[in-house]
ZADREN-100147 format. One record per atom (N, C-alpha, C): residue in one letter; x, z, y; atom name. Coordinates in pm, 1 decimal. Each point is the difference from the previous one (the first is absolute). Layout:
<lodrens>
LODREN resn       xx       zz       yy name
LODREN    A        X        Z        Y   CA
...
</lodrens>
This chain:
<lodrens>
LODREN resn       xx       zz       yy name
LODREN    M  11152.4  15814.5  12774.7    N
LODREN    M   -137.4    -38.2    -69.6   CA
LODREN    M     54.9    -17.1   -145.6    C
LODREN    S    -76.5     50.4   -121.5    N
LODREN    S     40.6      6.5   -123.0   CA
LODREN    S    -71.4   -115.5    -50.2    C
LODREN    G     37.6    -70.9   -123.3    N
LODREN    G    -59.6   -114.7    -45.5   CA
LODREN    G   -160.3     14.5    -54.1    C
LODREN    K    -37.4    125.2    -16.7    N
LODREN    K   -126.5      9.5    -44.4   CA
LODREN    K    -64.9      6.3    129.0    C
LODREN    D     34.5     29.5    121.7    N
LODREN    D    -87.4      5.8    110.9   CA
LODREN    D      2.5   -134.7     54.4    C
LODREN    L     90.6    -96.5    -12.5    N
LODREN    L     36.3   -125.7     48.0   CA
LODREN    L   -106.5   -101.7   -114.1    C
LODREN    A    -14.6     33.3   -125.0    N
LODREN    A    -79.3    -66.0    -66.1   CA
LODREN    A   -175.0     70.9     43.8    C
LODREN    L    -21.5     95.9     27.4    N
LODREN    L   -130.7     53.3      6.7   CA
LODREN    L    -35.5    -38.9    169.2    C
LODREN    L     92.2    -46.1     81.7    N
LODREN    L    -30.5    -50.9    127.0   CA
LODREN    L    -35.1   -159.9    -32.0    C
LODREN    G     69.2    -65.7    -76.3    N
LODREN    G    -34.7   -141.9    -32.2   CA
LODREN    G   -149.5     17.7    -63.8    C
LODREN    L    -11.4     71.0    -78.3    N
LODREN    L   -132.5     19.1    -82.1   CA
LODREN    L   -129.7     20.5    106.4    C
LODREN    F     14.2     90.2     86.8    N
LODREN    F    -96.1     24.7     80.7   CA
LODREN    F    -11.5   -104.4    115.1    C
LODREN    L    120.2   -110.8     25.8    N
LODREN    L    -19.1    -96.8     99.0   CA
LODREN    L    -73.4    -91.0    -63.4    C
LODREN    V      5.5     -9.6   -134.3    N
LODREN    V    -91.1   -126.4    -47.1   CA
LODREN    V   -115.8     85.4    -35.0    C
LODREN    V    -62.3     82.0    -37.0    N
LODREN    V   -125.3     41.0    -23.0   CA
LODREN    V    -77.1     26.8    134.9    C
LODREN    G     83.3     29.7    111.5    N
LODREN    G    -69.0     11.7    111.4   CA
LODREN    G    -53.6   -150.2     52.2    C
LODREN    H     96.9    -79.7    -31.4    N
LODREN    H    -34.3   -129.5     59.9   CA
LODREN    H   -108.6    -74.9    -80.8    C
LODREN    F    -13.5     52.6   -118.8    N
LODREN    F   -114.7    -64.0    -64.6   CA
LODREN    F   -124.1     42.7     30.4    C
LODREN    L     12.8    159.7     28.2    N
LODREN    L   -126.9     71.4     53.7   CA
LODREN    L    -74.1    -91.6    123.7    C
LODREN    H    108.8    -15.9    114.2    N
LODREN    H    -16.7    -41.7    112.7   CA
LODREN    H    -47.8   -161.2    -13.8    C
LODREN    R     35.9    -65.2    -91.7    N
LODREN    R    -47.4   -123.8    -48.0   CA
LODREN    R   -150.8      1.7    -51.1    C
LODREN    A     -7.6    106.4    -90.4    N
LODREN    A   -138.1    -15.6    -38.2   CA
LODREN    A   -121.8     77.8    128.1    C
LODREN    L     53.7     48.3     97.8    N
LODREN    L    -78.5     42.4    129.3   CA
LODREN    L    -27.1   -130.1     42.6    C
LODREN    V    113.4    -89.0     30.1    N
LODREN    V    -53.1    -79.2     74.8   CA
LODREN    V    -39.9   -117.9    -39.2    C
LODREN    Y    -12.4      4.1   -167.1    N
LODREN    Y   -100.0    -94.3    -58.3   CA
LODREN    Y   -170.6     49.5     -6.1    C
LODREN    W     11.8    137.7     -2.8    N
LODREN    W   -121.1     41.5     24.2   CA
LODREN    W    -86.3     -2.6    132.8    C
LODREN    R     64.5     10.3     56.2    N
LODREN    R    -52.1    -12.7    141.2   CA
LODREN    R    -20.8   -137.1     73.7    C
LODREN    Y    103.5   -112.2    -41.1    N
LODREN    Y    -22.9   -116.9     40.3   CA
LODREN    Y    -62.4    -71.9    -64.8    C
LODREN    R    -45.4     35.5   -104.6    N
LODREN    R    -76.6    -90.5   -113.1   CA
LODREN    R   -149.2     -5.6     57.5    C
LODREN    K     -4.4    122.9     72.4    N
LODREN    K   -170.4     20.4     43.4   CA
LODREN    K      9.7   -102.0    159.7    C
LODREN    V    102.0     22.5     36.9    N
LODREN    V    -17.1   -115.3    144.5   CA
LODREN    V    -38.2   -127.0    -28.8    C
LODREN    E   -107.6    -52.6     67.8    N
LODREN    E    -64.2   -122.5    -31.1   CA
LODREN    E     92.4   -118.4    106.2    C
LODREN    A     58.6    -83.8    -63.4    N
LODREN    A     52.6   -115.2     24.6   CA
LODREN    A   -104.0   -113.6     62.5    C
LODREN    P     27.7    -71.4     90.9    N
LODREN    P    -96.5   -121.8     60.1   CA
LODREN    P    -24.3   -126.7    -99.8    C
LODREN    L    130.2     21.4   -124.4    N
LODREN    L    -31.4   -121.0    -32.7   CA
LODREN    L     61.8     38.8   -143.1    C
LODREN    E    -43.4    -80.8   -111.7    N
LODREN    E     66.3     27.3   -142.4   CA
LODREN    E    139.6    -54.6    -16.9    C
LODREN    A     61.9    113.8    -82.8    N
LODREN    A    156.1    -28.6     -7.3   CA
LODREN    A     39.5   -150.4    -50.9    C
LODREN    G    -68.5    -15.6    -94.9    N
LODREN    G     17.6   -151.8    -55.3   CA
LODREN    G     -4.9   -123.2     68.2    C
LODREN    A   -132.3      4.3     92.7    N
LODREN    A    -28.4    -97.8     77.8   CA
LODREN    A    134.2     18.5    118.7    C
LODREN    F     57.9     93.0     41.9    N
LODREN    F     85.3     24.9    106.3   CA
LODREN    F    137.5    -66.2    -37.0    C
LODREN    A    -17.9     19.4   -139.1    N
LODREN    A    152.6    -48.6    -78.6   CA
LODREN    A    -10.9   -146.6     -6.1    C
LODREN    E   -108.2    -52.8    -53.7    N
LODREN    E     -1.0   -138.6      7.2   CA
LODREN    E    -15.7    -65.1    145.7    C
LODREN    E    -42.6     53.2    110.8    N
LODREN    E      4.4    -99.8    100.3   CA
LODREN    E    134.9     24.3     84.0    C
LODREN    A     42.3    123.5    -29.1    N
LODREN    A    139.3     -2.7     37.7   CA
LODREN    A    108.1    -74.4    -36.2    C
LODREN    L     -7.9    -24.2   -125.4    N
LODREN    L    101.3    -51.8    -86.3   CA
LODREN    L    -11.0   -187.5     54.3    C
LODREN    R   -156.7    -39.8     -6.1    N
LODREN    R    -16.1   -136.7     34.5   CA
LODREN    R     46.6    -10.7    173.8    C
LODREN    R      2.7     99.2     93.6    N
LODREN    R      9.4    -36.7    138.4   CA
LODREN    R    131.2     -5.1      3.0    C
LODREN    Y    102.0     55.7    -70.5    N
LODREN    Y    157.3      9.3      1.7   CA
LODREN    Y     45.5    -95.7    -94.9    C
LODREN    L    -60.8    -90.6    -46.3    N
LODREN    L      2.7   -105.7    -78.5   CA
LODREN    L    120.4     25.2    -82.6    C
LODREN    T    -34.9    124.3    -91.6    N
LODREN    T    117.8     44.9   -118.2   CA
LODREN    T      2.7    -97.5   -103.1    C
LODREN    G   -118.0    -42.8    -55.4    N
LODREN    G     -5.7    -72.6   -127.0   CA
LODREN    G    -52.2    115.1    -98.9    C
LODREN    F     -4.5    111.4      9.3    N
LODREN    F    -34.6    102.0    -81.3   CA
LODREN    F   -157.2     21.4     -1.2    C
LODREN    R    -66.6     29.9   -112.2    N
LODREN    R    -93.5      8.2    -51.9   CA
LODREN    R    -30.0    164.4    -30.3    C
LODREN    V   -141.5     44.0     15.7    N
LODREN    V    -18.5    146.5    -39.8   CA
LODREN    V    -94.6    -44.1   -119.2    C
LODREN    R     51.9    113.3   -113.7    N
LODREN    R    -44.4      3.2   -140.5   CA
LODREN    R    -39.5    162.8    -15.6    C
LODREN    V    -78.2     25.0    -96.7    N
LODREN    V    -24.8    156.0    -56.6   CA
LODREN    V     67.0     -6.3   -104.5    C
LODREN    G    113.7    115.9     24.4    N
LODREN    G     62.9     40.8   -101.9   CA
LODREN    G    -13.0    125.8    -52.6    C
LODREN    W     72.0     57.1   -110.6    N
LODREN    W     -2.7    109.6    -39.2   CA
LODREN    W     69.0    138.5     87.5    C
LODREN    R     95.6    -57.8     73.4    N
LODREN    R     60.5     71.2    114.8   CA
LODREN    R     27.7    -70.0    114.6    C
LODREN    N     36.1     60.8    126.4    N
LODREN    N     10.5    -62.4    131.5   CA
LODREN    N    137.6    -68.8     -0.5    C
LODREN    G     25.1   -115.3     40.5    N
LODREN    G    130.8    -17.1     15.4   CA
LODREN    G     20.5   -171.8     40.0    C
LODREN    V     94.3    -61.8      1.0    N
LODREN    V     44.6   -106.7     22.3   CA
LODREN    V     68.7    -68.5    -87.9    C
LODREN    R    -32.1   -106.8    -78.9    N
LODREN    R     67.4   -110.3    -98.2   CA
LODREN    R     56.1   -109.6     96.6    C
LODREN    F    117.2     15.1     14.2    N
LODREN    F     59.2   -112.4     95.2   CA
LODREN    F     26.5   -116.2    -75.1    C
LODREN    G     31.2     12.4   -117.7    N
LODREN    G      7.4   -131.0   -101.0   CA
LODREN    G   -141.1    -97.8    -12.3    C
LODREN    E   -102.2     87.9     40.1    N
LODREN    E   -141.7    -72.8    -59.9   CA
LODREN    E    -34.3     -4.9    148.4    C
LODREN    Q     50.3     38.9    115.0    N
LODREN    Q    -65.0      5.5    144.1   CA
LODREN    Q   -139.4     74.5      2.0    C
LODREN    E     10.3    105.7    -53.6    N
LODREN    E   -133.1     74.3     -5.6   CA
LODREN    E      9.7    162.7     36.2    C
LODREN    V   -107.8     26.2     94.8    N
LODREN    V     -2.4    128.9     16.7   CA
LODREN    V    -93.8     63.6    -74.7    C
LODREN    R     17.5     84.4    -72.4    N
LODREN    R    -88.0     64.9   -111.0   CA
LODREN    R    -76.0    137.3     44.1    C
LODREN    L   -132.8      3.0      2.6    N
LODREN    L    -45.3    109.1     77.8   CA
LODREN    L   -105.4     54.2   -141.5    C
LODREN    T     16.7    131.7    -18.2    N
LODREN    T   -115.1     74.8    -88.8   CA
LODREN    T   -115.5    -28.1     48.6    C
LODREN    E   -101.9    -13.9    -99.5    N
LODREN    E   -161.6    -15.0     46.9   CA
LODREN    E    -40.0    101.2    121.5    C
LODREN    A     35.2    117.2    -55.7    N
LODREN    A    -27.3    112.5    124.8   CA
LODREN    A     36.9    -81.3    119.1    C
LODREN    V    145.4    -17.9     16.0    N
LODREN    V     73.3    -29.7    156.4   CA
LODREN    V    -73.5   -144.4     49.2    C
LODREN    M    -28.9    -50.5   -114.4    N
LODREN    M    -25.9   -147.4     43.9   CA
LODREN    M   -159.4      7.4     62.2    C
LODREN    R    -79.5     75.5    -51.5    N
LODREN    R   -148.9     31.4     51.0   CA
LODREN    R      5.8    102.2     93.5    C
LODREN    G    107.3    109.2     18.9    N
LODREN    G      3.9     99.7     80.2   CA
LODREN    G    -60.8    -22.4    162.5    C
LODREN    R    -62.0     82.9     47.9    N
LODREN    R      1.1     -7.5    154.0   CA
LODREN    R     37.8    109.9     82.0    C
LODREN    S     87.1     74.0    -44.2    N
LODREN    S     54.3    117.3     64.8   CA
LODREN    S    134.8    -51.0     53.6    C
LODREN    L     66.0     95.4     82.5    N
LODREN    L    117.6    -38.1     55.5   CA
LODREN    L    106.9     35.2    -89.3    C
LODREN    Y    -31.6     88.8   -105.8    N
LODREN    Y    122.4     -0.2   -137.6   CA
LODREN    Y     12.6   -142.7    -43.9    C
LODREN    H   -112.9    -63.2    -47.7    N
LODREN    H    -35.2   -107.8    -46.8   CA
LODREN    H    113.8   -121.9     98.9    C
LODREN    L    -67.8     22.4    112.6    N
LODREN    L     72.9   -125.4     89.7   CA
LODREN    L    148.2     32.4      1.3    C
LODREN    A     49.5    130.5      6.6    N
LODREN    A    171.0     18.2     27.6   CA
LODREN    A     32.1    -45.2   -137.6    C
LODREN    V    -34.6    -26.5   -125.4    N
LODREN    V     66.4      1.1   -128.0   CA
LODREN    V    -16.2   -170.9      8.9    C
LODREN    A    -89.9    -46.7     48.7    N
LODREN    A    -21.4   -167.3     -2.8   CA
LODREN    A    107.7    -44.7    125.9    C
LODREN    A     -6.7     75.8    103.9    N
LODREN    A     96.3    -48.8    102.9   CA
LODREN    A    152.9     -4.0    -37.8    C
LODREN    H     37.2    138.3    -67.5    N
LODREN    H    110.9      7.4    -53.4   CA
LODREN    H     38.5   -140.3    -92.0    C
LODREN    E    -76.4    -29.1    -82.9    N
LODREN    E     30.1   -132.8    -93.5   CA
LODREN    E      5.1    -95.4     59.1    C
LODREN    V    -81.8    -29.0    104.0    N
LODREN    V     32.4   -119.6     92.0   CA
LODREN    V    112.8    -20.1     81.5    C
LODREN    G     11.0    151.0     35.1    N
LODREN    G    157.7    -15.6     54.1   CA
LODREN    G     94.8    -25.4    -87.0    C
LODREN    H     -2.2     20.1    -98.8    N
LODREN    H    135.9    -47.6   -104.3   CA
LODREN    H    -12.4   -178.3    -10.4    C
LODREN    A   -132.1    -51.3     -3.0    N
LODREN    A    -14.1   -138.5    -14.2   CA
LODREN    A     55.3    -32.8    119.2    C
LODREN    L    -25.4     35.1    135.3    N
LODREN    L     51.1    -40.0     89.4   CA
LODREN    L    181.6     -7.9      7.4    C
LODREN    Q     22.6    121.6    -37.4    N
LODREN    Q    150.5    -11.0    -44.7   CA
LODREN    Q     56.4    -91.4    -61.1    C
LODREN    W    -57.0    -46.7   -106.1    N
LODREN    W     52.5   -124.7    -77.8   CA
LODREN    W     12.4    -99.4     66.5    C
LODREN    R   -120.1    -23.2     85.1    N
LODREN    R     27.6   -137.1     97.6   CA
LODREN    R    106.1     -6.1     65.5    C
LODREN    A     47.5    107.4     73.0    N
LODREN    A     86.0     14.0    138.9   CA
LODREN    A    155.8     56.7    -81.7    C
LODREN    R     -9.7     83.5   -101.4    N
LODREN    R    135.0     74.2    -64.1   CA
LODREN    R     22.6    -19.8   -134.5    C
LODREN    E    -39.4   -123.5    -71.7    N
LODREN    E      8.4      8.7   -141.5   CA
LODREN    E    124.9     39.5    -73.3    C
LODREN    E    115.3      5.4     78.6    N
LODREN    E    111.1     49.0    -76.0   CA
LODREN    E     33.5    158.5     16.1    C
LODREN    L    -53.6     36.2    101.0    N
LODREN    L     14.7    146.4     -0.6   CA
LODREN    L   -140.7     64.4    -83.4    C
LODREN    V    -72.5    -66.9    -27.6    N
LODREN    V    -97.8     54.9   -116.8   CA
LODREN    V     44.7    -25.9   -132.2    C
LODREN    R     43.0   -101.2    -18.9    N
LODREN    R     72.2     -7.7   -138.8   CA
LODREN    R    126.2     86.8     -2.0    C
LODREN    N     56.7     31.8     75.1    N
LODREN    N    102.8     90.4    -24.1   CA
LODREN    N    -33.4    159.1      1.0    C
LODREN    T    -83.0     26.9     65.4    N
LODREN    T    -88.3    138.9    -22.8   CA
LODREN    T    -85.5      8.2   -107.3    C
LODREN    Q    -33.5   -111.5    -38.7    N
LODREN    Q    -52.3     36.4   -136.4   CA
LODREN    Q     78.5     -1.0   -132.1    C
LODREN    A    118.8    -67.8     24.1    N
LODREN    A    113.9     29.4   -114.4   CA
LODREN    A     45.8    146.5     25.1    C
LODREN    A      5.4     22.7    105.0    N
LODREN    A     45.2    177.6      8.7   CA
LODREN    A   -101.4     45.9    -49.9    C
LODREN    L   -116.5     -2.0      4.0    N
LODREN    L   -112.0     79.5    -50.2   CA
LODREN    L      6.3    -18.6   -128.8    C
LODREN    T      4.0    -92.8    -73.1    N
LODREN    T     -1.4    -22.3   -151.3   CA
LODREN    T    138.5     54.5    -40.4    C
LODREN    L    112.0     24.1     45.5    N
LODREN    L    107.9     56.5    -28.5   CA
LODREN    L     -9.2    127.7     -1.4    C
LODREN    G    -73.4     73.4     98.6    N
LODREN    G      3.5    130.0     32.8   CA
LODREN    G   -123.7     66.9   -120.9    C
LODREN    F    -75.9    -51.1      3.0    N
LODREN    F    -98.5     29.0   -128.3   CA
LODREN    F     36.6     -3.8   -117.5    C
LODREN    G    119.3   -126.0    -39.3    N
LODREN    G     16.9     -9.8   -141.5   CA
LODREN    G    104.9    133.6     -7.4    C
LODREN    L     87.7     44.0    128.8    N
LODREN    L     88.1     91.9    -34.6   CA
LODREN    L    -96.7    163.1     -7.0    C
LODREN    L    -92.1     -3.0     48.8    N
LODREN    L    -93.1    114.0    -22.3   CA
LODREN    L    -30.8     13.8   -160.2    C
LODREN    V    -44.1    -94.3     -5.4    N
LODREN    V    -67.7      8.4   -131.9   CA
LODREN    V    117.8     21.3   -125.4    C
LODREN    L    105.1    -72.2     30.2    N
LODREN    L    106.1     30.4    -89.0   CA
LODREN    L     81.0    126.0     29.0    C
LODREN    G     -8.8     90.3     95.9    N
LODREN    G     35.6     98.7     28.4   CA
LODREN    G    -97.4    114.8    -74.3    C
LODREN    F   -138.6    -24.3     26.7    N
LODREN    F    -81.9     78.2    -62.2   CA
LODREN    F     10.8     23.6   -181.6    C
LODREN    L     31.3   -128.6    -15.0    N
LODREN    L      0.4     -7.5   -175.7   CA
LODREN    L     99.1     62.7    -60.4    C
LODREN    L    119.4     13.5     82.2    N
LODREN    L    138.8     29.5    -68.4   CA
LODREN    L    -17.1    162.3     12.6    C
LODREN    G    -91.5     31.8     68.5    N
LODREN    G    -34.5    172.6    -26.7   CA
LODREN    G    123.6     46.9    114.9    C
LODREN    P      0.4    165.6    -27.6    N
LODREN    P     45.0     49.6    123.2   CA
LODREN    P    144.0     10.4    -28.3    C
LODREN    T     75.5   -112.4     36.1    N
LODREN    T    154.4     15.3      9.0   CA
LODREN    T     45.0    -33.2    131.2    C
LODREN    E    126.2     36.7     38.6    N
LODREN    E     59.5    -61.4    134.9   CA
LODREN    E     -5.5   -135.6     14.2    C
LODREN    L     -5.8    -71.1    -89.8    N
LODREN    L    -11.7   -150.2     -5.0   CA
LODREN    L   -136.7    -50.5     54.6    C
LODREN    S   -101.5     58.2    -65.7    N
LODREN    S   -109.3    -32.0     16.0   CA
LODREN    S    -62.1     58.7    157.7    C
LODREN    A     64.2    106.9     39.5    N
LODREN    A    -24.3     77.0    129.5   CA
LODREN    A     70.8   -129.3    123.0    C
LODREN    L    126.6    -30.1    -27.6    N
LODREN    L     28.2   -134.6     56.8   CA
LODREN    L    -91.6   -104.4     21.4    C
LODREN    L    -19.4    -50.5   -133.7    N
LODREN    L    -85.0    -96.9      1.0   CA
LODREN    L   -141.8    -15.4     74.0    C
LODREN    V    -74.1    123.0     28.6    N
LODREN    V   -118.0     47.2     52.1   CA
LODREN    V     27.3     -0.7    166.6    C
LODREN    F    111.6     72.3     24.5    N
LODREN    F     44.7     10.2    147.4   CA
LODREN    F      4.5   -157.4     39.9    C
LODREN    G     92.8    -76.7    -63.4    N
LODREN    G     18.9   -141.1     43.9   CA
LODREN    G   -122.3   -106.8      6.5    C
LODREN    G   -113.2     53.3   -114.3    N
LODREN    G   -100.5    -92.3     18.5   CA
LODREN    G   -108.3     43.4    103.5    C
LODREN    Y    -12.4    128.3     40.4    N
LODREN    Y    -60.8     45.8    109.4   CA
LODREN    Y     48.7    -77.4    157.6    C
LODREN    G    151.5     21.7    -20.4    N
LODREN    G     66.5    -87.8    126.2   CA
LODREN    G    -42.2   -115.3     15.5    C
LODREN    F    -23.5    -90.7    -89.1    N
LODREN    F    -27.5   -139.1    -19.0   CA
LODREN    F   -162.0    -22.4     34.4    C
LODREN    V    -93.8     98.4    -27.3    N
LODREN    V   -101.4     17.3     32.5   CA
LODREN    V      0.5      8.8    181.6    C
LODREN    L     70.3    109.9     42.4    N
LODREN    L     -2.2     19.5    158.2   CA
LODREN    L     15.7   -166.6     44.5    C
LODREN    L     97.1    -78.1    -70.5    N
LODREN    L     41.3   -117.1     98.0   CA
LODREN    L   -144.5    -79.3     29.7    C
LODREN    S    -96.1     25.8    -71.5    N
LODREN    S   -118.3    -65.3     44.4   CA
LODREN    S    -73.3     46.4    118.7    C
LODREN    L     17.1    114.4     47.4    N
LODREN    L    -65.3     57.6    129.8   CA
LODREN    L      1.7   -107.9    115.8    C
LODREN    P     73.8    -63.0     18.6    N
LODREN    P      8.8    -79.2    136.4   CA
LODREN    P   -117.1   -104.8    -48.9    C
LODREN    L     14.9    -50.5   -110.7    N
LODREN    L   -102.9   -133.6    -36.5   CA
LODREN    L   -154.6     62.9      5.0    C
LODREN    E      6.6     97.2    -46.3    N
LODREN    E   -146.4     45.9      5.4   CA
LODREN    E    -60.5     37.4    148.9    C
LODREN    L     75.9     52.2     72.1    N
LODREN    L    -20.6     29.7    157.9   CA
LODREN    L    -39.0   -140.3     45.1    C
LODREN    D     96.7    -64.0    -31.3    N
LODREN    D    -37.1   -160.1     65.0   CA
LODREN    D   -111.5    -57.4    -40.1    C
LODREN    A    -30.2      8.9   -104.9    N
LODREN    A   -168.7    -30.3    -60.0   CA
LODREN    A    -95.9     87.1     53.5    C
LODREN    N     41.0     95.7     31.2    N
LODREN    N   -142.2     92.9     75.5   CA
LODREN    N    -12.7    -58.7    145.1    C
LODREN    R    151.5    -34.9     45.4    N
LODREN    R    -46.3    -49.4    156.2   CA
LODREN    R    -33.6   -146.0    -19.6    C
LODREN    R      7.5    -75.6    -90.2    N
LODREN    R    -59.4   -150.5      7.0   CA
LODREN    R   -134.4     47.1    -42.3    C
LODREN    G    -27.2     66.5    -80.7    N
LODREN    G   -134.1      6.7    -13.0   CA
LODREN    G   -104.5     87.3     89.6    C
LODREN    L     56.1     76.7     71.1    N
LODREN    L    -66.9     50.8    126.1   CA
LODREN    L    -10.3   -103.6     98.0    C
LODREN    E     76.7    -76.9     26.0    N
LODREN    E     11.8   -122.8    105.8   CA
LODREN    E   -131.0   -132.0    -62.3    C
LODREN    A    -33.9     18.7   -135.6    N
LODREN    A   -104.9    -90.2     -5.2   CA
LODREN    A   -145.3     87.2     -2.7    C
LODREN    L     -8.7     98.5     10.1    N
LODREN    L   -112.2    104.5     19.2   CA
LODREN    L    -56.2    -19.8    133.8    C
LODREN    P   -149.2     12.3     10.3    N
LODREN    P    -55.8     -5.2    161.7   CA
LODREN    P     31.2    152.1     37.8    C
LODREN    P     47.1    -31.3    142.6    N
LODREN    P     56.8    117.5     68.4   CA
LODREN    P    -71.8    143.5      9.0    C
LODREN    E   -129.2     -1.8    -28.4    N
LODREN    E    -94.7    108.2    -51.6   CA
LODREN    E     10.1    108.9    -81.0    C
LODREN    V     69.6    -86.0   -119.5    N
LODREN    V     19.8     67.5   -120.8   CA
LODREN    V    140.6     69.6    -39.4    C
LODREN    R     86.6    -48.2    104.0    N
LODREN    R    172.3     22.6    -33.6   CA
LODREN    R     27.2    116.9     -7.0    C
LODREN    E    -49.7     91.3     93.8    N
LODREN    E     46.7    156.0     -4.1   CA
LODREN    E    -33.7     56.8   -109.5    C
LODREN    G   -107.6     -6.1    -23.2    N
LODREN    G    -45.5     71.5   -161.0   CA
LODREN    G     65.9    -41.1   -133.4    C
LODREN    V      0.5   -175.8      7.3    N
LODREN    V     88.1    -43.2    -94.9   CA
LODREN    V    145.4     15.4    -21.8    C
LODREN    K     41.9     20.7    132.3    N
LODREN    K    167.8     54.5     -4.3   CA
LODREN    K     14.7    129.9    -54.6    C
LODREN    R    -90.1     91.9      5.9    N
LODREN    R     20.4    160.8    -55.1   CA
LODREN    R     -3.3     -9.0   -104.6    C
LODREN    V    -73.0    -96.8    -88.8    N
LODREN    V    -24.4      2.9   -113.2   CA
LODREN    V    140.0    -83.4    -93.7    C
LODREN    M     39.7    -82.3     65.2    N
LODREN    M    116.4    -89.2    -51.3   CA
LODREN    M     80.1     94.5     21.4    C
LODREN    T     39.1     62.0    101.4    N
LODREN    T    134.0    103.2     17.8   CA
LODREN    T      4.1    115.7   -117.1    C
LODREN    A   -141.8     52.9    -33.4    N
LODREN    A      8.8     91.6   -111.7   CA
LODREN    A     41.2    -76.7   -133.7    C
LODREN    L    -47.5   -111.6    -36.0    N
LODREN    L     26.1    -71.3   -109.9   CA
LODREN    L    125.9    -79.7    -17.1    C
LODREN    T     85.5    -36.5    107.7    N
LODREN    T    137.7    -50.7      1.8   CA
LODREN    T     95.5    117.6     -0.3    C
LODREN    A    -45.6    126.9     50.8    N
LODREN    A     99.6    129.1    -22.3   CA
LODREN    A     43.7     12.4   -118.5    C
LODREN    S    -92.5    -41.2    -92.3    N
LODREN    S     55.0     -6.8   -148.8   CA
LODREN    S    139.8    -54.7    -45.4    C
LODREN    Y     47.0    -93.0     83.7    N
LODREN    Y     98.1    -78.0    -21.9   CA
LODREN    Y    127.8     55.5     50.3    C
LODREN    L    -62.9    131.6     79.4    N
LODREN    L    141.7     69.2     72.5   CA
LODREN    L    -15.9    120.3    -93.5    C
LODREN    V   -120.1     82.7     13.5    N
LODREN    V    -20.6    136.3    -52.6   CA
LODREN    V     41.2     43.7   -156.3    C
LODREN    V    -22.3    -93.1    -81.6    N
LODREN    V     -0.7    -18.6   -144.2   CA
LODREN    V    145.4    -25.9    -28.5    C
LODREN    P     68.0    -87.1     41.2    N
LODREN    P    134.7     -1.0    -31.0   CA
LODREN    P     74.5    112.7     51.0    C
LODREN    L     -1.0     47.9    119.9    N
LODREN    L     78.2    107.4     59.4   CA
LODREN    L    -42.3    136.6    -76.2    C
LODREN    G   -129.3     18.6    -30.8    N
LODREN    G    -49.1     95.1    -90.7   CA
LODREN    G     73.5     13.5   -142.2    C
LODREN    G     -9.0   -119.7    -36.5    N
LODREN    G     64.7    -31.1   -151.1   CA
LODREN    G    152.9     38.6     10.5    C
LODREN    M     59.9    -74.7    116.9    N
LODREN    M    140.6     35.1     43.0   CA
LODREN    M     37.0    145.4     -1.2    C
LODREN    L    -59.7     74.1     57.7    N
LODREN    L     16.0    120.7     18.3   CA
LODREN    L      7.0    107.9   -150.6    C
LODREN    M   -133.7    -45.0    -63.6    N
LODREN    M     -3.6     57.7   -135.0   CA
LODREN    M    132.7    -43.6    -76.6    C
LODREN    V     40.8    -91.5    -29.9    N
LODREN    V    117.9    -73.7    -59.7   CA
LODREN    V    117.6     82.5     37.5    C
LODREN    A     18.0     -3.1    115.5    N
LODREN    A     93.3     90.9     42.4   CA
LODREN    A     21.9    138.4      8.9    C
LODREN    G   -122.8     70.2      2.1    N
LODREN    G     -7.2    116.3    -32.2   CA
LODREN    G     21.6     56.8   -153.5    C
LODREN    W    -37.0   -122.2    -55.6    N
LODREN    W     29.6     31.9   -175.4   CA
LODREN    W    145.0    -34.2    -34.6    C
LODREN    L     75.2    -77.3     95.2    N
LODREN    L    126.8     -2.4    -86.8   CA
LODREN    L     64.3     78.8    101.7    C
LODREN    M    -19.4     79.3     99.5    N
LODREN    M     59.4    127.4     43.9   CA
LODREN    M    -38.6    102.8    -74.5    C
LODREN    G    -98.6     52.9    -71.0    N
LODREN    G    -36.5     89.5   -107.5   CA
LODREN    G     69.0     -1.3    -97.8    C
LODREN    R     36.7   -117.2    -26.7    N
LODREN    R    101.0    -42.3   -119.8   CA
LODREN    R    145.2     63.6     19.0    C
LODREN    S     34.2    -32.3    113.7    N
LODREN    S    147.7     56.7     14.6   CA
LODREN    S     21.0    126.1     40.9    C
</lodrens>
């Protein structure tokens, strides 16, 4: 396989994944859930005594220092399986913090380092050093996959049983980004390096 073929394989892998994600979004945002995603998140965090609060934010995520689960306005008020999946995943991260704080901290540090290497590699332009930085950055991003899968598991357990199957499909599509994007990126970088030699 040539370097060009390897790079194209990586590109098709990433593009195909995002097309699949878009299809999952369009399908499951129309499937009504029995409860509002924000209300579920608040109730689950209270039930599991996490000490975390739910707040509206500009993006979905968890702020561990402030002990806040941030949900966008659309997710907070959403009543679809898609919105419920996003909220459940973030609740899963809050539950992780309570059970495995050190692992969460270490994974967050690896992600920060990975994103830093990616940015530095892209800023340096097309050199062998920048390719190695980008490759390493994607490697550190891959390290977060077990934590993301665990957040899904914990979030699913907090959901009512009747919505778990649909929510699991959405979570799987979203979490696949932590595998597919780094692998696709690594294939593109490896292909570029092979093409240079």
